[in-house]
C-alpha positions in Angstrom: -0.1 16.6 1.6 3.7 16.8 2.2 3.6 13.4 4.0 1.7 11.9 1.1 4.2 13.4 -1.4 7.2 12.1 0.6 5.8 8.6 0.7 5.2 8.7 -3.1 8.8 9.9 -3.7 10.3 7.2 -1.5 8.1 4.7 -3.2 9.4 5.7 -6.6 12.9 5.0 -5.3 11.9 1.6 -4.0 9.8 0.9 -7.1 12.8 1.6 -9.3 14.7 -1.2 -7.5 11.8 -3.6 -7.9 11.4 -2.6 -11.5 15.1 -3.4 -12.4 14.8 -6.8 -10.8 11.5 -7.5 -12.5 12.8 -6.5 -15.9 15.6 -9.0 -15.4 13.1 -11.7 -14.5 10.9 -10.9 -17.5 13.7 -10.8 -20.0 14.8 -14.3 -18.9 11.2 -15.6 -19.0 10.6 -14.2 -22.5 13.8 -15.5 -24.0 14.5 -18.7 -22.1 11.0 -19.6 -21.0 12.2 -19.9 -17.4 10.9 -18.1 -14.3 14.1 -16.8 -12.9 13.8 -17.4 -9.1 17.5 -16.8 -8.6 17.5 -13.2 -9.9 17.7 -11.9 -6.3 20.5 -14.3 -5.2 22.6 -13.5 -8.2 22.1 -9.8 -7.5 23.1 -10.4 -3.9 26.3 -12.2 -4.9 27.4 -9.3 -7.2 26.4 -6.8 -4.5 28.9 -8.6 -2.2 31.5 -8.1 -4.9 30.9 -4.4 -4.9 30.8 -4.1 -1.1 34.0 -6.1 -0.8 35.8 -3.9 -3.2 34.6 -0.8 -1.4 35.4 -2.0 2.2 38.5 -4.1 1.7 40.2 -2.3 -1.2 38.8 1.2 -0.5 37.7 1.5 -4.1 35.3 4.3 -5.0 31.7 3.2 -5.2 31.2 4.1 -8.9 34.3 2.1 -9.9 33.4 -0.8 -7.6 29.9 -0.8 -9.3 31.5 -1.0 -12.7 33.6 -4.0 -11.5 30.5 -5.6 -10.1 28.7 -5.2 -13.4 31.6 -6.8 -15.2 31.4 -9.7 -12.7 27.7 -9.9 -13.2 28.2 -10.2 -17.0 30.6 -13.1 -16.5 28.3 -14.8 -14.0 25.3 -14.5 -16.2 27.1 -15.9 -19.2 28.5 -18.8 -17.1 25.0 -19.7 -15.8 23.6 -19.7 -19.3 26.6 -21.4 -21.0 27.2 -24.1 -18.3 23.6 -24.8 -17.1 20.8 -23.3 -19.1 21.9 -24.5 -22.5 21.9 -28.0 -21.3 18.3 -27.9 -20.3 16.7 -27.6 -23.7 15.0 -31.0 -23.4 14.2 -30.5 -19.7 10.5 -29.9 -18.7 9.5 -26.4 -17.7 8.9 -27.4 -14.1 12.4 -28.8 -13.9 13.8 -25.5 -15.2 12.2 -23.7 -12.4 13.7 -26.1 -9.9 17.1 -25.5 -11.4 16.8 -21.7 -10.7 15.7 -22.6 -7.2 18.8 -24.7 -6.9 20.9 -21.7 -8.1 19.6 -19.8 -5.0 21.2 -22.3 -2.7 24.4 -22.2 -4.7 24.8 -18.4 -4.5 23.6 -18.1 -0.9 26.1 -20.8 0.0 29.0 -19.3 -1.9 28.6 -15.7 -0.7 29.6 -16.3 3.0 32.3 -18.8 1.9 33.9 -16.2 -0.4 33.1 -12.9 1.3 32.8 -13.9 5.0 29.8 -14.1 7.3 30.0 -10.6 8.7 27.5 -8.0 7.2 29.1 -5.4 5.0 28.1 -1.8 4.6 27.8 -0.1 1.3 27.8 3.7 1.1 25.4 5.8 -1.0 26.4 7.3 -4.3 25.6 10.7 -2.9 26.2 10.8 0.8 24.7 14.1 1.7 22.1 16.7 0.6 18.4 16.9 0.9 15.9 18.2 -1.6 12.7 20.0 -0.4 9.7 19.5 -2.8 6.5 21.1 -1.5 7.4 20.2 2.1 8.5 16.7 1.2 12.1 15.8 1.8 14.1 13.6 -0.6 17.8 13.0 -0.4 20.0 13.7 -3.4 20.9 10.0 -3.4 17.2 9.1 -3.5 16.7 11.4 -6.5 19.7 9.9 -8.1 18.3 6.4 -7.7 14.9 7.5 -9.1 16.5 9.1 -12.2 19.0 6.2 -12.6 16.2 3.6 -12.6 14.1 5.6 -15.1 17.0 6.3 -17.4 18.1 2.7 -17.4 14.6 1.5 -18.2 14.3 4.0 -21.0 17.6 2.9 -22.5 16.6 -0.8 -22.3 13.3 -0.1 -24.0 15.1 1.8 -26.7 17.4 -1.1 -27.2 14.4 -3.5 -27.4 12.5 -1.4 -29.9 15.2 0.2 -32.1 18.3 -2.0 -32.2 19.0 -5.3 -34.0 19.6 -7.0 -30.7 16.3 -5.7 -29.4 14.5 -7.1 -32.5 16.2 -10.4 -32.0 15.1 -10.5 -28.4 11.5 -9.7 -29.2 11.5 -12.2 -32.0 12.9 -14.9 -29.7 10.4 -13.9 -27.1 7.6 -14.3 -29.6 8.5 -17.7 -30.9 12.0 -19.2 -30.4 11.7 -22.1 -32.9 10.5 -19.8 -35.6 13.1 -17.2 -34.8 15.8 -19.9 -35.1 14.5 -20.9 -38.5 14.6 -17.3 -39.6 18.3 -17.1 -38.8 18.1 -15.3 -35.5 21.0 -16.3 -33.3 18.8 -17.4 -30.4 21.8 -18.7 -28.3 23.4 -15.3 -28.4 20.1 -13.7 -27.5 19.7 -15.9 -24.4 23.4 -15.3 -23.5 22.8 -11.6 -23.7 19.6 -11.9 -21.7 21.2 -13.7 -18.8 24.1 -11.3 -18.7 21.7 -8.3 -18.8 19.5 -9.8 -16.1 22.6 -10.3 -13.8 23.6 -6.6 -14.4 20.1 -5.4 -13.5 20.2 -7.5 -10.3 23.6 -6.1 -9.4 22.4 -2.5 -9.9 19.2 -3.2 -7.8 21.4 -4.6 -5.0 23.7 -1.6 -5.0 20.7 0.7 -4.9 19.0 -1.1 -2.0 22.1 -2.0 0.1 22.7 1.4 1.7 19.3 1.2 3.4 20.4 -2.0 5.2 23.5 -4.1 5.2 24.9 -6.5 2.6 24.0 -10.0 3.8 22.9 -13.2 2.0 19.3 -12.0 2.6 19.7 -8.4 1.3 17.7 -9.1 -1.9 15.0 -11.4 -0.5 12.2 -8.8 -0.4 13.3 -7.4 -3.8 13.0 -10.9 -5.4 9.6 -11.5 -3.9 8.2 -8.1 -4.9 9.8 -8.3 -8.4 8.1 -11.7 -9.0 4.8 -10.3 -7.8 5.3 -7.3 -10.1 5.7 -9.7 -13.0 2.5 -11.5 -12.1 0.6 -8.2 -11.6 1.9 -6.6 -14.8 1.7 -9.7 -16.9 4.4 -12.0 -18.3 3.4 -11.2 -22.0 5.0 -7.7 -22.2 8.3 -6.1 -21.1 6.7 -3.0 -19.7 3.9 -4.6 -17.7 6.2 -5.8 -14.8 7.7 -2.3 -14.6 4.3 -0.8 -14.1 3.5 -3.6 -11.6 6.7 -2.8 -9.6 5.8 0.9 -9.1 2.2 0.0 -8.2 3.4 -2.4 -5.6 5.9 0.0 -4.1 3.5 3.0 -4.0 0.6 0.8 -2.8 2.5 -0.9 0.0 3.8 2.4 1.4 0.4 4.1 1.2 -1.4 1.2 2.8 1.3 1.1 5.6 0.8 4.8 6.2 -3.0 5.1 6.0 -4.3 1.6 6.8 -1.9 -0.4 9.0 1.7 0.1 9.8 2.0 -3.7 10.5 -0.1 -5.3 7.7 0.4 -2.8 4.9 2.6 -5.2 2.8 0.3 -8.2 3.4 -2.8 -6.1 2.4 -1.1 -5.2 -0.8 -0.3 -8.8 -1.6 -3.9 -9.7 -0.9 -5.2 -7.0 -3.2 -2.8 -8.3 -6.0 -4.2 -11.8 -5.4 -7.8 -10.7 -5.7 -6.9 -8.8 -8.9 -5.2 -11.8 -10.4 -8.3 -13.9 -9.6 -10.4 -11.7 -11.9 -7.7 -10.9 -14.4 -5.2 -13.8 -14.5 -3.2 -12.3 -17.4 -2.2 -9.2 -15.4 -2.6 -5.5 -16.0 -1.4 -5.4 -19.6 -1.2 -9.1 -20.4 -3.2 -10.6 -23.2 -5.4 -13.5 -22.8 -4.1 -16.4 -24.8 -6.6 -18.3 -26.9 -5.6 -21.6 -28.4 -7.5 -23.0 -31.4 -8.0 -26.7 -31.5 
């Protein structure tokens, strides 16, 4: 029982990382109608900023993270202002290709600006272990779980209770109609890209201490975040969050109880089978067009 509980607790930590990245992807999809394949690479780039500030300038991690978030805001705004706004008349497929091109841009820029050597990023809380019914969870792991949940609750509050949240949901529902109703859709998409970049940066800072900061540090996060969006459904903001936690918990449980080698692949196969029978995802709605 303690092993099962420990796997679940570790999965909640990993699921929070996937959920933050998935939320960034879904916000971009709902506001800009673009599948954001470069969410992981942008998060990687900003994680390099944080790691460089920590290692080269000996800046405290919390302060370096704030600087990384500021860089992420600037980067997200630049991507929207310089690239995305000029693709209004571009086909949806071409927009996806543009985000794939952004991956190559950021993966190429990272070693040019920050060097080719892997960087290490410390944990927010370096020591301390919490014992829960025989399961061990580090204080940093608990901090990451709480941080992920708090951030998502704040974002859902913003989406539901603030004017910007109403503008985002209106734009997500129907951008042309929202524009006719006076909603500043350009500001909404600008905010969405900046927010997605911040979420990617936080996801990178949370996952980096378990490995090293390299151009590939966010690859698995990007893949699982995209699968979480497919599993949860692209029609809601909370569906991908649910999908992210399901993927994290399911993968670790399958790895523990079924196969230590093929656990992840079995999880992807189960998601694929589920999508065959329910293409709209867990909480997505089936769209019916009247002719």
